[in-house]
Structures are given as C-alpha cells and as structure tokens.
C-alpha angles and dihedrals in degrees: 000000000000120000126214136181120205121207122201091266091059093046093049090048089055099041094045097041095242130150109308095025089121092057092051090045090054092050092049091047089053089052091053088053091048093245095111138040114213123198137181129184115243086233091061090043087055090047090059090050097050094046093052091041091053096043104034108014139248098300092055092044092052090048090053091053092050090049093050090050090061093061127081093253118133109216107214119209120233099251125170095271095053093041092053091048091049090049092052091051093046091050093060104031134057098238134118118268090244090055089049088060091054090049093045092050090048091053095046094046092044086232139139118260115227111208147124094206107121090205086084095062092096088060097052092107093049102045137024112256131188108199121218 
C-alpha cells in the first residue's frame, strides 16, 4: 500500500480544481480502493480552516471541514513525536512551522508528500515529494 501526506497546498488544489487536482483525485481514489493511505497533519488541516475563515468567512470554513471529512484522509494529531520531528526540520530549513509538520509526518510515515509549495525544495533529499 502506498502512503501519501497532503499539505494544505495539495488539498486546496484539489478542492478548488487548480493545477494538480487530478493527481490528488487519483490518490484519493486509490485510498477509496484501499490501495493508498492518505494522511494530513492536524496542523495543516487547521491551516486550511484559518485560510478559508480569513478569506471567505466562517460558513465557508465550516463547509470546507465538512467536505474534508468526507474524504479518506486520516487527520493525524500533533503528538510529541511528530512535533519533535517538525521542530528538527524547522530548525534546519527555511519553511513555515505548519509545513514542517507536513514534512515531519511524511518522514515518520515513510510516505510521499504531495504539494506544489516550493518551500519544500530544500527537503527534496530528505523526503519523497510529488510536485503538483
């Protein structure tokens, strides 16, 4: 079974029909067919919420969360192990702390990160990345 981590960029690409939406759709379809496991850090899940809340308001943000809940995405809590891994990554790379959680989760799950966020380029030798 293949393992994937979505960051907020990948989820927005899919939900808003942007470039790379087809790649995310294929990964989610594979999860429905039990060929893939799909994960997202609760920190990145929260990032989606606050961005939509700020840009479109509470009603839209709540709708996004309900929509995400319908997909086969396992939201992973920020426990000590993931937080320490994210902190290690953040200490040596110029990325946001939220992005460090996506990278840390990818590393711990031995998964492939799905993103189009160029901030992750410095991590391309440490984790597997599929670019949207």
